[in-house]
mmCIF file of the N, C-alpha and C atoms, coordinates in Angstrom:
data_MODEL
# 
_entry.id   MODEL 
# 
loop_
_atom_site.group_PDB 
_atom_site.id 
_atom_site.type_symbol 
_atom_site.label_atom_id 
_atom_site.label_alt_id 
_atom_site.label_comp_id 
_atom_site.label_asym_id 
_atom_site.label_entity_id 
_atom_site.label_seq_id 
_atom_site.pdbx_PDB_ins_code 
_atom_site.Cartn_x 
_atom_site.Cartn_y 
_atom_site.Cartn_z 
_atom_site.occupancy 
_atom_site.B_iso_or_equiv 
_atom_site.pdbx_formal_charge 
_atom_site.auth_seq_id 
_atom_site.auth_comp_id 
_atom_site.auth_asym_id 
_atom_site.auth_atom_id 
_atom_site.pdbx_PDB_model_num 
ATOM 1   N N  . UNK A 1 1  ? 0.859   -1.173 0.000   1.00 0.00 ? 1  UNK A N  1 
ATOM 2   C CA . UNK A 1 1  ? 0.000   0.000  0.000   1.00 0.00 ? 1  UNK A CA 1 
ATOM 3   C C  . UNK A 1 1  ? 0.907   1.238  0.000   1.00 0.00 ? 1  UNK A C  1 
ATOM 4   N N  . UNK A 1 2  ? 0.555   2.196  -0.779  1.00 0.00 ? 2  UNK A N  1 
ATOM 5   C CA . UNK A 1 2  ? 1.390   3.390  -0.866  1.00 0.00 ? 2  UNK A CA 1 
ATOM 6   C C  . UNK A 1 2  ? 1.118   4.328  0.307   1.00 0.00 ? 2  UNK A C  1 
ATOM 7   N N  . UNK A 1 3  ? 2.046   5.213  0.543   1.00 0.00 ? 3  UNK A N  1 
ATOM 8   C CA . UNK A 1 3  ? 1.884   6.157  1.646   1.00 0.00 ? 3  UNK A CA 1 
ATOM 9   C C  . UNK A 1 3  ? 0.761   7.150  1.369   1.00 0.00 ? 3  UNK A C  1 
ATOM 10  N N  . UNK A 1 4  ? 0.516   7.457  0.105   1.00 0.00 ? 4  UNK A N  1 
ATOM 11  C CA . UNK A 1 4  ? -0.582  8.363  -0.234  1.00 0.00 ? 4  UNK A CA 1 
ATOM 12  C C  . UNK A 1 4  ? -1.922  7.735  0.127   1.00 0.00 ? 4  UNK A C  1 
ATOM 13  N N  . UNK A 1 5  ? -2.089  6.470  -0.201  1.00 0.00 ? 5  UNK A N  1 
ATOM 14  C CA . UNK A 1 5  ? -3.333  5.779  0.137   1.00 0.00 ? 5  UNK A CA 1 
ATOM 15  C C  . UNK A 1 5  ? -3.497  5.664  1.649   1.00 0.00 ? 5  UNK A C  1 
ATOM 16  N N  . UNK A 1 6  ? -2.402  5.417  2.360   1.00 0.00 ? 6  UNK A N  1 
ATOM 17  C CA . UNK A 1 6  ? -2.470  5.366  3.825   1.00 0.00 ? 6  UNK A CA 1 
ATOM 18  C C  . UNK A 1 6  ? -2.872  6.711  4.401   1.00 0.00 ? 6  UNK A C  1 
ATOM 19  N N  . UNK A 1 7  ? -2.323  7.772  3.843   1.00 0.00 ? 7  UNK A N  1 
ATOM 20  C CA . UNK A 1 7  ? -2.641  9.118  4.324   1.00 0.00 ? 7  UNK A CA 1 
ATOM 21  C C  . UNK A 1 7  ? -4.112  9.430  4.077   1.00 0.00 ? 7  UNK A C  1 
ATOM 22  N N  . UNK A 1 8  ? -4.611  9.105  2.881   1.00 0.00 ? 8  UNK A N  1 
ATOM 23  C CA . UNK A 1 8  ? -6.020  9.350  2.566   1.00 0.00 ? 8  UNK A CA 1 
ATOM 24  C C  . UNK A 1 8  ? -6.911  8.547  3.504   1.00 0.00 ? 8  UNK A C  1 
ATOM 25  N N  . UNK A 1 9  ? -6.559  7.302  3.754   1.00 0.00 ? 9  UNK A N  1 
ATOM 26  C CA . UNK A 1 9  ? -7.339  6.464  4.668   1.00 0.00 ? 9  UNK A CA 1 
ATOM 27  C C  . UNK A 1 9  ? -7.354  7.055  6.077   1.00 0.00 ? 9  UNK A C  1 
ATOM 28  N N  . UNK A 1 10 ? -6.212  7.549  6.548   1.00 0.00 ? 10 UNK A N  1 
ATOM 29  C CA . UNK A 1 10 ? -6.162  8.117  7.904   1.00 0.00 ? 10 UNK A CA 1 
ATOM 30  C C  . UNK A 1 10 ? -6.974  9.409  7.994   1.00 0.00 ? 10 UNK A C  1 
ATOM 31  N N  . UNK A 1 11 ? -6.972  10.212 6.934   1.00 0.00 ? 11 UNK A N  1 
ATOM 32  C CA . UNK A 1 11 ? -7.773  11.438 6.920   1.00 0.00 ? 11 UNK A CA 1 
ATOM 33  C C  . UNK A 1 11 ? -9.256  11.093 6.938   1.00 0.00 ? 11 UNK A C  1 
ATOM 34  N N  . UNK A 1 12 ? -9.657  10.101 6.149   1.00 0.00 ? 12 UNK A N  1 
ATOM 35  C CA . UNK A 1 12 ? -11.069 9.684  6.139   1.00 0.00 ? 12 UNK A CA 1 
ATOM 36  C C  . UNK A 1 12 ? -11.500 9.148  7.499   1.00 0.00 ? 12 UNK A C  1 
ATOM 37  N N  . UNK A 1 13 ? -10.661 8.346  8.119   1.00 0.00 ? 13 UNK A N  1 
ATOM 38  C CA . UNK A 1 13 ? -10.992 7.803  9.439   1.00 0.00 ? 13 UNK A CA 1 
ATOM 39  C C  . UNK A 1 13 ? -11.130 8.918  10.467  1.00 0.00 ? 13 UNK A C  1 
ATOM 40  N N  . UNK A 1 14 ? -10.232 9.885  10.423  1.00 0.00 ? 14 UNK A N  1 
ATOM 41  C CA . UNK A 1 14 ? -10.311 11.015 11.356  1.00 0.00 ? 14 UNK A CA 1 
ATOM 42  C C  . UNK A 1 14 ? -11.576 11.827 11.111  1.00 0.00 ? 14 UNK A C  1 
ATOM 43  N N  . UNK A 1 15 ? -11.925 12.019 9.855   1.00 0.00 ? 15 UNK A N  1 
ATOM 44  C CA . UNK A 1 15 ? -13.130 12.781 9.519   1.00 0.00 ? 15 UNK A CA 1 
ATOM 45  C C  . UNK A 1 15 ? -14.386 12.036 9.956   1.00 0.00 ? 15 UNK A C  1 
ATOM 46  N N  . UNK A 1 16 ? -14.406 10.733 9.768   1.00 0.00 ? 16 UNK A N  1 
ATOM 47  C CA . UNK A 1 16 ? -15.576 9.943  10.162  1.00 0.00 ? 16 UNK A CA 1 
ATOM 48  C C  . UNK A 1 16 ? -15.741 9.844  11.673  1.00 0.00 ? 16 UNK A C  1 
ATOM 49  N N  . UNK A 1 17 ? -14.647 9.945  12.409  1.00 0.00 ? 17 UNK A N  1 
ATOM 50  C CA . UNK A 1 17 ? -14.721 9.787  13.858  1.00 0.00 ? 17 UNK A CA 1 
ATOM 51  C C  . UNK A 1 17 ? -15.106 11.079 14.593  1.00 0.00 ? 17 UNK A C  1 
ATOM 52  N N  . UNK A 1 18 ? -15.012 12.210 13.929  1.00 0.00 ? 18 UNK A N  1 
ATOM 53  C CA . UNK A 1 18 ? -15.342 13.471 14.598  1.00 0.00 ? 18 UNK A CA 1 
ATOM 54  C C  . UNK A 1 18 ? -16.827 13.767 14.470  1.00 0.00 ? 18 UNK A C  1 
ATOM 55  N N  . UNK A 1 19 ? -17.321 14.559 15.389  1.00 0.00 ? 19 UNK A N  1 
ATOM 56  C CA . UNK A 1 19 ? -18.736 14.952 15.361  1.00 0.00 ? 19 UNK A CA 1 
ATOM 57  C C  . UNK A 1 19 ? -18.931 16.114 14.384  1.00 0.00 ? 19 UNK A C  1 
ATOM 58  N N  . UNK A 1 20 ? -20.084 16.151 13.722  1.00 0.00 ? 20 UNK A N  1 
ATOM 59  C CA . UNK A 1 20 ? -20.418 17.277 12.846  1.00 0.00 ? 20 UNK A CA 1 
ATOM 60  C C  . UNK A 1 20 ? -20.726 18.499 13.697  1.00 0.00 ? 20 UNK A C  1 
ATOM 61  N N  . UNK A 1 21 ? -20.339 19.671 13.220  1.00 0.00 ? 21 UNK A N  1 
ATOM 62  C CA . UNK A 1 21 ? -20.761 20.871 13.933  1.00 0.00 ? 21 UNK A CA 1 
ATOM 63  C C  . UNK A 1 21 ? -22.032 21.390 13.274  1.00 0.00 ? 21 UNK A C  1 
ATOM 64  N N  . UNK A 1 22 ? -22.880 22.066 14.023  1.00 0.00 ? 22 UNK A N  1 
ATOM 65  C CA . UNK A 1 22 ? -24.177 22.507 13.492  1.00 0.00 ? 22 UNK A CA 1 
ATOM 66  C C  . UNK A 1 22 ? -24.009 23.384 12.250  1.00 0.00 ? 22 UNK A C  1 
ATOM 67  N N  . UNK A 1 23 ? -24.720 23.027 11.211  1.00 0.00 ? 23 UNK A N  1 
ATOM 68  C CA . UNK A 1 23 ? -24.684 23.802 9.982   1.00 0.00 ? 23 UNK A CA 1 
ATOM 69  C C  . UNK A 1 23 ? -23.517 23.502 9.067   1.00 0.00 ? 23 UNK A C  1 
ATOM 70  N N  . UNK A 1 24 ? -22.714 22.501 9.399   1.00 0.00 ? 24 UNK A N  1 
ATOM 71  C CA . UNK A 1 24 ? -21.534 22.187 8.596   1.00 0.00 ? 24 UNK A CA 1 
ATOM 72  C C  . UNK A 1 24 ? -21.907 21.869 7.151   1.00 0.00 ? 24 UNK A C  1 
ATOM 73  N N  . UNK A 1 25 ? -22.917 21.043 6.956   1.00 0.00 ? 25 UNK A N  1 
ATOM 74  C CA . UNK A 1 25 ? -23.274 20.635 5.599   1.00 0.00 ? 25 UNK A CA 1 
ATOM 75  C C  . UNK A 1 25 ? -23.900 21.782 4.816   1.00 0.00 ? 25 UNK A C  1 
ATOM 76  N N  . UNK A 1 26 ? -24.618 22.654 5.494   1.00 0.00 ? 26 UNK A N  1 
ATOM 77  C CA . UNK A 1 26 ? -25.163 23.830 4.805   1.00 0.00 ? 26 UNK A CA 1 
ATOM 78  C C  . UNK A 1 26 ? -24.057 24.781 4.374   1.00 0.00 ? 26 UNK A C  1 
ATOM 79  N N  . UNK A 1 27 ? -23.052 24.935 5.219   1.00 0.00 ? 27 UNK A N  1 
ATOM 80  C CA . UNK A 1 27 ? -21.916 25.782 4.883   1.00 0.00 ? 27 UNK A CA 1 
ATOM 81  C C  . UNK A 1 27 ? -21.171 25.226 3.676   1.00 0.00 ? 27 UNK A C  1 
ATOM 82  N N  . UNK A 1 28 ? -20.919 23.923 3.679   1.00 0.00 ? 28 UNK A N  1 
ATOM 83  C CA . UNK A 1 28 ? -20.216 23.296 2.568   1.00 0.00 ? 28 UNK A CA 1 
ATOM 84  C C  . UNK A 1 28 ? -21.052 23.371 1.291   1.00 0.00 ? 28 UNK A C  1 
ATOM 85  N N  . UNK A 1 29 ? -22.364 23.197 1.412   1.00 0.00 ? 29 UNK A N  1 
ATOM 86  C CA . UNK A 1 29 ? -23.247 23.337 0.254   1.00 0.00 ? 29 UNK A CA 1 
ATOM 87  C C  . UNK A 1 29 ? -23.180 24.759 -0.299  1.00 0.00 ? 29 UNK A C  1 
ATOM 88  N N  . UNK A 1 30 ? -23.175 25.746 0.580   1.00 0.00 ? 30 UNK A N  1 
ATOM 89  C CA . UNK A 1 30 ? -23.071 27.141 0.140   1.00 0.00 ? 30 UNK A CA 1 
ATOM 90  C C  . UNK A 1 30 ? -21.784 27.419 -0.605  1.00 0.00 ? 30 UNK A C  1 
ATOM 91  N N  . UNK A 1 31 ? -20.688 26.870 -0.111  1.00 0.00 ? 31 UNK A N  1 
ATOM 92  C CA . UNK A 1 31 ? -19.396 27.039 -0.802  1.00 0.00 ? 31 UNK A CA 1 
ATOM 93  C C  . UNK A 1 31 ? -19.454 26.379 -2.179  1.00 0.00 ? 31 UNK A C  1 
ATOM 94  N N  . UNK A 1 32 ? -20.040 25.183 -2.250  1.00 0.00 ? 32 UNK A N  1 
ATOM 95  C CA . UNK A 1 32 ? -20.149 24.487 -3.525  1.00 0.00 ? 32 UNK A CA 1 
ATOM 96  C C  . UNK A 1 32 ? -20.991 25.253 -4.532  1.00 0.00 ? 32 UNK A C  1 
ATOM 97  N N  . UNK A 1 33 ? -22.101 25.808 -4.078  1.00 0.00 ? 33 UNK A N  1 
ATOM 98  C CA . UNK A 1 33 ? -22.961 26.584 -4.980  1.00 0.00 ? 33 UNK A CA 1 
ATOM 99  C C  . UNK A 1 33 ? -22.249 27.857 -5.432  1.00 0.00 ? 33 UNK A C  1 
ATOM 100 N N  . UNK A 1 34 ? -21.553 28.504 -4.510  1.00 0.00 ? 34 UNK A N  1 
ATOM 101 C CA . UNK A 1 34 ? -20.807 29.715 -4.873  1.00 0.00 ? 34 UNK A CA 1 
ATOM 102 C C  . UNK A 1 34 ? -19.728 29.399 -5.909  1.00 0.00 ? 34 UNK A C  1 
ATOM 103 N N  . UNK A 1 35 ? -19.054 28.272 -5.751  1.00 0.00 ? 35 UNK A N  1 
ATOM 104 C CA . UNK A 1 35 ? -18.049 27.876 -6.735  1.00 0.00 ? 35 UNK A CA 1 
ATOM 105 C C  . UNK A 1 35 ? -18.689 27.554 -8.084  1.00 0.00 ? 35 UNK A C  1 
ATOM 106 N N  . UNK A 1 36 ? -19.866 26.926 -8.054  1.00 0.00 ? 36 UNK A N  1 
ATOM 107 C CA . UNK A 1 36 ? -20.561 26.600 -9.300  1.00 0.00 ? 36 UNK A CA 1 
ATOM 108 C C  . UNK A 1 36 ? -20.938 27.873 -10.049 1.00 0.00 ? 36 UNK A C  1 
ATOM 109 N N  . UNK A 1 37 ? -21.413 28.867 -9.324  1.00 0.00 ? 37 UNK A N  1 
ATOM 110 C CA . UNK A 1 37 ? -21.755 30.150 -9.946  1.00 0.00 ? 37 UNK A CA 1 
ATOM 111 C C  . UNK A 1 37 ? -20.491 30.810 -10.499 1.00 0.00 ? 37 UNK A C  1 
ATOM 112 N N  . UNK A 1 38 ? -19.420 30.743 -9.742  1.00 0.00 ? 38 UNK A N  1 
ATOM 113 C CA . UNK A 1 38 ? -18.148 31.330 -10.169 1.00 0.00 ? 38 UNK A CA 1 
ATOM 114 C C  . UNK A 1 38 ? -17.631 30.652 -11.435 1.00 0.00 ? 38 UNK A C  1 
ATOM 115 N N  . UNK A 1 39 ? -17.816 29.343 -11.526 1.00 0.00 ? 39 UNK A N  1 
ATOM 116 C CA . UNK A 1 39 ? -17.329 28.604 -12.695 1.00 0.00 ? 39 UNK A CA 1 
ATOM 117 C C  . UNK A 1 39 ? -18.040 29.055 -13.964 1.00 0.00 ? 39 UNK A C  1 
ATOM 118 N N  . UNK A 1 40 ? -19.284 29.466 -13.851 1.00 0.00 ? 40 UNK A N  1 
ATOM 119 C CA . UNK A 1 40 ? -20.048 29.873 -15.024 1.00 0.00 ? 40 UNK A CA 1 
ATOM 120 C C  . UNK A 1 40 ? -19.864 31.315 -15.424 1.00 0.00 ? 40 UNK A C  1 
ATOM 121 N N  . UNK A 1 41 ? -19.191 32.079 -14.602 1.00 0.00 ? 41 UNK A N  1 
ATOM 122 C CA . UNK A 1 41 ? -19.029 33.513 -14.878 1.00 0.00 ? 41 UNK A CA 1 
ATOM 123 C C  . UNK A 1 41 ? -17.654 33.825 -15.453 1.00 0.00 ? 41 UNK A C  1 
ATOM 124 N N  . UNK A 1 42 ? -17.583 34.982 -16.025 1.00 0.00 ? 42 UNK A N  1 
ATOM 125 C CA . UNK A 1 42 ? -16.303 35.538 -16.427 1.00 0.00 ? 42 UNK A CA 1 
ATOM 126 C C  . UNK A 1 42 ? -15.759 34.963 -17.719 1.00 0.00 ? 42 UNK A C  1 
ATOM 127 N N  . UNK A 1 43 ? -14.544 35.362 -18.001 1.00 0.00 ? 43 UNK A N  1 
ATOM 128 C CA . UNK A 1 43 ? -13.892 34.950 -19.240 1.00 0.00 ? 43 UNK A CA 1 
ATOM 129 C C  . UNK A 1 43 ? -12.751 33.975 -18.949 1.00 0.00 ? 43 UNK A C  1 
ATOM 130 N N  . UNK A 1 44 ? -13.006 33.071 -18.031 1.00 0.00 ? 44 UNK A N  1 
ATOM 131 C CA . UNK A 1 44 ? -12.002 32.071 -17.684 1.00 0.00 ? 44 UNK A CA 1 
ATOM 132 C C  . UNK A 1 44 ? -11.861 31.066 -18.819 1.00 0.00 ? 44 UNK A C  1 
ATOM 133 N N  . UNK A 1 45 ? -10.720 30.406 -18.828 1.00 0.00 ? 45 UNK A N  1 
ATOM 134 C CA . UNK A 1 45 ? -10.496 29.374 -19.828 1.00 0.00 ? 45 UNK A CA 1 
ATOM 135 C C  . UNK A 1 45 ? -11.375 28.160 -19.521 1.00 0.00 ? 45 UNK A C  1 
ATOM 136 N N  . UNK A 1 46 ? -11.524 27.293 -20.506 1.00 0.00 ? 46 UNK A N  1 
ATOM 137 C CA . UNK A 1 46 ? -12.319 26.087 -20.328 1.00 0.00 ? 46 UNK A CA 1 
ATOM 138 C C  . UNK A 1 46 ? -11.748 25.229 -19.205 1.00 0.00 ? 46 UNK A C  1 
ATOM 139 N N  . UNK A 1 47 ? -10.434 25.099 -19.160 1.00 0.00 ? 47 UNK A N  1 
ATOM 140 C CA . UNK A 1 47 ? -9.796  24.276 -18.131 1.00 0.00 ? 47 UNK A CA 1 
ATOM 141 C C  . UNK A 1 47 ? -10.065 24.842 -16.739 1.00 0.00 ? 47 UNK A C  1 
ATOM 142 N N  . UNK A 1 48 ? -9.979  26.136 -16.597 1.00 0.00 ? 48 UNK A N  1 
ATOM 143 C CA . UNK A 1 48 ? -10.244 26.777 -15.313 1.00 0.00 ? 48 UNK A CA 1 
ATOM 144 C C  . UNK A 1 48 ? -11.693 26.561 -14.882 1.00 0.00 ? 48 UNK A C  1 
ATOM 145 N N  . UNK A 1 49 ? -12.626 26.741 -15.807 1.00 0.00 ? 49 UNK A N  1 
ATOM 146 C CA . UNK A 1 49 ? -14.046 26.526 -15.489 1.00 0.00 ? 49 UNK A CA 1 
ATOM 147 C C  . UNK A 1 49 ? -14.302 25.072 -15.123 1.00 0.00 ? 49 UNK A C  1 
ATOM 148 N N  . UNK A 1 50 ? -13.648 24.157 -15.830 1.00 0.00 ? 50 UNK A N  1 
ATOM 149 C CA . UNK A 1 50 ? -13.834 22.728 -15.552 1.00 0.00 ? 50 UNK A CA 1 
ATOM 150 C C  . UNK A 1 50 ? -13.296 22.369 -14.173 1.00 0.00 ? 50 UNK A C  1 
ATOM 151 N N  . UNK A 1 51 ? -12.134 22.902 -13.805 1.00 0.00 ? 51 UNK A N  1 
ATOM 152 C CA . UNK A 1 51 ? -11.555 22.614 -12.492 1.00 0.00 ? 51 UNK A CA 1 
ATOM 153 C C  . UNK A 1 51 ? -12.403 23.197 -11.364 1.00 0.00 ? 51 UNK A C  1 
ATOM 154 N N  . UNK A 1 52 ? -12.868 24.423 -11.546 1.00 0.00 ? 52 UNK A N  1 
ATOM 155 C CA . UNK A 1 52 ? -13.726 25.046 -10.533 1.00 0.00 ? 52 UNK A CA 1 
ATOM 156 C C  . UNK A 1 52 ? -15.044 24.284 -10.430 1.00 0.00 ? 52 UNK A C  1 
ATOM 157 N N  . UNK A 1 53 ? -15.585 23.862 -11.567 1.00 0.00 ? 53 UNK A N  1 
ATOM 158 C CA . UNK A 1 53 ? -16.818 23.077 -11.562 1.00 0.00 ? 53 UNK A CA 1 
ATOM 159 C C  . UNK A 1 53 ? -16.638 21.736 -10.860 1.00 0.00 ? 53 UNK A C  1 
ATOM 160 N N  . UNK A 1 54 ? -15.500 21.092 -11.084 1.00 0.00 ? 54 UNK A N  1 
ATOM 161 C CA . UNK A 1 54 ? -15.225 19.820 -10.407 1.00 0.00 ? 54 UNK A CA 1 
ATOM 162 C C  . UNK A 1 54 ? -15.096 20.025 -8.902  1.00 0.00 ? 54 UNK A C  1 
ATOM 163 N N  . UNK A 1 55 ? -14.434 21.084 -8.505  1.00 0.00 ? 55 UNK A N  1 
ATOM 164 C CA . UNK A 1 55 ? -14.307 21.393 -7.089  1.00 0.00 ? 55 UNK A CA 1 
ATOM 165 C C  . UNK A 1 55 ? -15.672 21.698 -6.477  1.00 0.00 ? 55 UNK A C  1 
ATOM 166 N N  . UNK A 1 56 ? -16.504 22.421 -7.215  1.00 0.00 ? 56 UNK A N  1 
ATOM 167 C CA . UNK A 1 56 ? -17.867 22.721 -6.751  1.00 0.00 ? 56 UNK A CA 1 
ATOM 168 C C  . UNK A 1 56 ? -18.655 21.433 -6.566  1.00 0.00 ? 56 UNK A C  1 
ATOM 169 N N  . UNK A 1 57 ? -18.534 20.522 -7.521  1.00 0.00 ? 57 UNK A N  1 
ATOM 170 C CA . UNK A 1 57 ? -19.213 19.240 -7.412  1.00 0.00 ? 57 UNK A CA 1 
ATOM 171 C C  . UNK A 1 57 ? -18.757 18.441 -6.211  1.00 0.00 ? 57 UNK A C  1 
ATOM 172 N N  . UNK A 1 58 ? -17.467 18.509 -5.914  1.00 0.00 ? 58 UNK A N  1 
ATOM 173 C CA . UNK A 1 58 ? -16.938 17.804 -4.738  1.00 0.00 ? 58 UNK A CA 1 
ATOM 174 C C  . UNK A 1 58 ? -17.521 18.390 -3.451  1.00 0.00 ? 58 UNK A C  1 
ATOM 175 N N  . UNK A 1 59 ? -17.616 19.705 -3.380  1.00 0.00 ? 59 UNK A N  1 
ATOM 176 C CA . UNK A 1 59 ? -18.202 20.336 -2.190  1.00 0.00 ? 59 UNK A CA 1 
ATOM 177 C C  . UNK A 1 59 ? -19.681 19.987 -2.045  1.00 0.00 ? 59 UNK A C  1 
ATOM 178 N N  . UNK A 1 60 ? -20.407 20.028 -3.153  1.00 0.00 ? 60 UNK A N  1 
ATOM 179 C CA . UNK A 1 60 ? -21.836 19.706 -3.102  1.00 0.00 ? 60 UNK A CA 1 
ATOM 180 C C  . UNK A 1 60 ? -22.037 18.241 -2.733  1.00 0.00 ? 60 UNK A C  1 
ATOM 181 N N  . UNK A 1 61 ? -21.220 17.367 -3.282  1.00 0.00 ? 61 UNK A N  1 
ATOM 182 C CA . UNK A 1 61 ? -21.288 15.952 -2.919  1.00 0.00 ? 61 UNK A CA 1 
ATOM 183 C C  . UNK A 1 61 ? -20.966 15.720 -1.462  1.00 0.00 ? 61 UNK A C  1 
ATOM 184 N N  . UNK A 1 62 ? -19.993 16.442 -0.958  1.00 0.00 ? 62 UNK A N  1 
ATOM 185 C CA . UNK A 1 62 ? -19.627 16.335 0.464   1.00 0.00 ? 62 UNK A CA 1 
ATOM 186 C C  . UNK A 1 62 ? -20.778 16.797 1.350   1.00 0.00 ? 62 UNK A C  1 
ATOM 187 N N  . UNK A 1 63 ? -21.457 17.852 0.920   1.00 0.00 ? 63 UNK A N  1 
ATOM 188 C CA . UNK A 1 63 ? -22.587 18.353 1.702   1.00 0.00 ? 63 UNK A CA 1 
ATOM 189 C C  . UNK A 1 63 ? -23.716 17.330 1.741   1.00 0.00 ? 63 UNK A C  1 
ATOM 190 N N  . UNK A 1 64 ? -23.868 16.582 0.662   1.00 0.00 ? 64 UNK A N  1 
ATOM 191 C CA . UNK A 1 64 ? -24.965 15.616 0.578   1.00 0.00 ? 64 UNK A CA 1 
ATOM 192 C C  . UNK A 1 64 ? -24.647 14.296 1.267   1.00 0.00 ? 64 UNK A C  1 
ATOM 193 N N  . UNK A 1 65 ? -23.393 14.027 1.525   1.00 0.00 ? 65 UNK A N  1 
ATOM 194 C CA . UNK A 1 65 ? -23.019 12.732 2.084   1.00 0.00 ? 65 UNK A CA 1 
ATOM 195 C C  . UNK A 1 65 ? -22.832 12.807 3.589   1.00 0.00 ? 65 UNK A C  1 
ATOM 196 N N  . UNK A 1 66 ? -22.692 11.672 4.176   1.00 0.00 ? 66 UNK A N  1 
ATOM 197 C CA . UNK A 1 66 ? -22.384 11.596 5.603   1.00 0.00 ? 66 UNK A CA 1 
ATOM 198 C C  . UNK A 1 66 ? -23.604 11.612 6.486   1.00 0.00 ? 66 UNK A C  1 
ATOM 199 N N  . UNK A 1 67 ? -23.335 11.478 7.761   1.00 0.00 ? 67 UNK A N  1 
ATOM 200 C CA . UNK A 1 67 ? -24.419 11.362 8.736   1.00 0.00 ? 67 UNK A CA 1 
ATOM 201 C C  . UNK A 1 67 ? -25.147 12.681 8.961   1.00 0.00 ? 67 UNK A C  1 
ATOM 202 N N  . UNK A 1 68 ? -24.532 13.791 8.618   1.00 0.00 ? 68 UNK A N  1 
ATOM 203 C CA . UNK A 1 68 ? -25.175 15.077 8.840   1.00 0.00 ? 68 UNK A CA 1 
ATOM 204 C C  . UNK A 1 68 ? -25.797 15.670 7.594   1.00 0.00 ? 68 UNK A C  1 
ATOM 205 N N  . UNK A 1 69 ? -25.714 14.977 6.469   1.00 0.00 ? 69 UNK A N  1 
ATOM 206 C CA . UNK A 1 69 ? -26.217 15.513 5.212   1.00 0.00 ? 69 UNK A CA 1 
ATOM 207 C C  . UNK A 1 69 ? -27.563 14.938 4.838   1.00 0.00 ? 69 UNK A C  1 
ATOM 208 N N  . UNK A 1 70 ? -27.667 14.523 3.598   1.00 0.00 ? 70 UNK A N  1 
ATOM 209 C CA . UNK A 1 70 ? -28.918 14.013 3.072   1.00 0.00 ? 70 UNK A CA 1 
ATOM 210 C C  . UNK A 1 70 ? -29.333 12.731 3.792   1.00 0.00 ? 70 UNK A C  1 
ATOM 211 N N  . UNK A 1 71 ? -28.360 11.935 4.191   1.00 0.00 ? 71 UNK A N  1 
ATOM 212 C CA . UNK A 1 71 ? -28.686 10.697 4.914   1.00 0.00 ? 71 UNK A CA 1 
ATOM 213 C C  . UNK A 1 71 ? -29.450 11.005 6.197   1.00 0.00 ? 71 UNK A C  1 
ATOM 214 N N  . UNK A 1 72 ? -29.033 12.022 6.907   1.00 0.00 ? 72 UNK A N  1 
ATOM 215 C CA . UNK A 1 72 ? -29.723 12.408 8.142   1.00 0.00 ? 72 UNK A CA 1 
ATOM 216 C C  . UNK A 1 72 ? -31.119 12.947 7.836   1.00 0.00 ? 72 UNK A C  1 
ATOM 217 N N  . UNK A 1 73 ? -31.218 13.762 6.801   1.00 0.00 ? 73 UNK A N  1 
ATOM 218 C CA . UNK A 1 73 ? -32.507 14.311 6.415   1.00 0.00 ? 73 UNK A CA 1 
ATOM 219 C C  . UNK A 1 73 ? -33.473 13.197 6.020   1.00 0.00 ? 73 UNK A C  1 
ATOM 220 N N  . UNK A 1 74 ? -32.998 12.221 5.263   1.00 0.00 ? 74 UNK A N  1 
ATOM 221 C CA . UNK A 1 74 ? -33.847 11.104 4.857   1.00 0.00 ? 74 UNK A CA 1 
ATOM 222 C C  . UNK A 1 74 ? -34.323 10.296 6.055   1.00 0.00 ? 74 UNK A C  1 
ATOM 223 N N  . UNK A 1 75 ? -33.449 10.088 7.031   1.00 0.00 ? 75 UNK A N  1 
ATOM 224 C CA . UNK A 1 75 ? -33.860 9.334  8.217   1.00 0.00 ? 75 UNK A CA 1 
ATOM 225 C C  . UNK A 1 75 ? -34.889 10.116 9.031   1.00 0.00 ? 75 UNK A C  1 
ATOM 226 N N  . UNK A 1 76 ? -34.764 11.428 9.087   1.00 0.00 ? 76 UNK A N  1 
ATOM 227 C CA . UNK A 1 76 ? -35.753 12.244 9.785   1.00 0.00 ? 76 UNK A CA 1 
ATOM 228 C C  . UNK A 1 76 ? -37.111 12.188 9.093   1.00 0.00 ? 76 UNK A C  1 
ATOM 229 N N  . UNK A 1 77 ? -37.094 12.230 7.772   1.00 0.00 ? 77 UNK A N  1 
ATOM 230 C CA . UNK A 1 77 ? -38.345 12.152 7.011   1.00 0.00 ? 77 UNK A CA 1 
ATOM 231 C C  . UNK A 1 77 ? -38.994 10.792 7.222   1.00 0.00 ? 77 UNK A C  1 
ATOM 232 N N  . UNK A 1 78 ? -38.208 9.726  7.198   1.00 0.00 ? 78 UNK A N  1 
ATOM 233 C CA . UNK A 1 78 ? -38.752 8.380  7.411   1.00 0.00 ? 78 UNK A CA 1 
ATOM 234 C C  . UNK A 1 78 ? -39.325 8.221  8.814   1.00 0.00 ? 78 UNK A C  1 
ATOM 235 N N  . UNK A 1 79 ? -38.697 8.817  9.797   1.00 0.00 ? 79 UNK A N  1 
ATOM 236 C CA . UNK A 1 79 ? -39.203 8.744  11.169  1.00 0.00 ? 79 UNK A CA 1 
ATOM 237 C C  . UNK A 1 79 ? -40.553 9.453  11.279  1.00 0.00 ? 79 UNK A C  1 
ATOM 238 N N  . UNK A 1 80 ? -40.693 10.570 10.611  1.00 0.00 ? 80 UNK A N  1 
ATOM 239 C CA . UNK A 1 80 ? -41.965 11.308 10.673  1.00 0.00 ? 80 UNK A CA 1 
ATOM 240 C C  . UNK A 1 80 ? -43.081 10.544 9.980   1.00 0.00 ? 80 UNK A C  1 
ATOM 241 N N  . UNK A 1 81 ? -42.764 9.796  8.956   1.00 0.00 ? 81 UNK A N  1 
ATOM 242 C CA . UNK A 1 81 ? -43.779 9.030  8.236   1.00 0.00 ? 81 UNK A CA 1 
ATOM 243 C C  . UNK A 1 81 ? -44.270 7.844  9.065   1.00 0.00 ? 81 UNK A C  1 
ATOM 244 N N  . UNK A 1 82 ? -43.403 7.342  9.921   1.00 0.00 ? 82 UNK A N  1 
ATOM 245 C CA . UNK A 1 82 ? -43.793 6.193  10.741  1.00 0.00 ? 82 UNK A CA 1 
ATOM 246 C C  . UNK A 1 82 ? -44.761 6.569  11.850  1.00 0.00 ? 82 UNK A C  1 
ATOM 247 N N  . UNK A 1 83 ? -44.766 7.830  12.229  1.00 0.00 ? 83 UNK A N  1 
ATOM 248 C CA . UNK A 1 83 ? -45.618 8.249  13.350  1.00 0.00 ? 83 UNK A CA 1 
ATOM 249 C C  . UNK A 1 83 ? -46.816 9.011  12.899  1.00 0.00 ? 83 UNK A C  1 
# 
């Protein structure tokens, strides 16, 4: 196993073990949307727009994933339907 893969694994484990702070996923979603808007504006090169768009997608995906994102929202909705 390479040291890069070990480092990525250790970062993921550390991230998964910490508690979410209130509003974390909304903040990350806001950054992703702001980057998406930025990618579509201006006279940037195609490569620059593509990189900013990819980064925006990563932020939006991060906001949607995990225990504090869409998964948590879906579980809350399912709990309300049961009662």
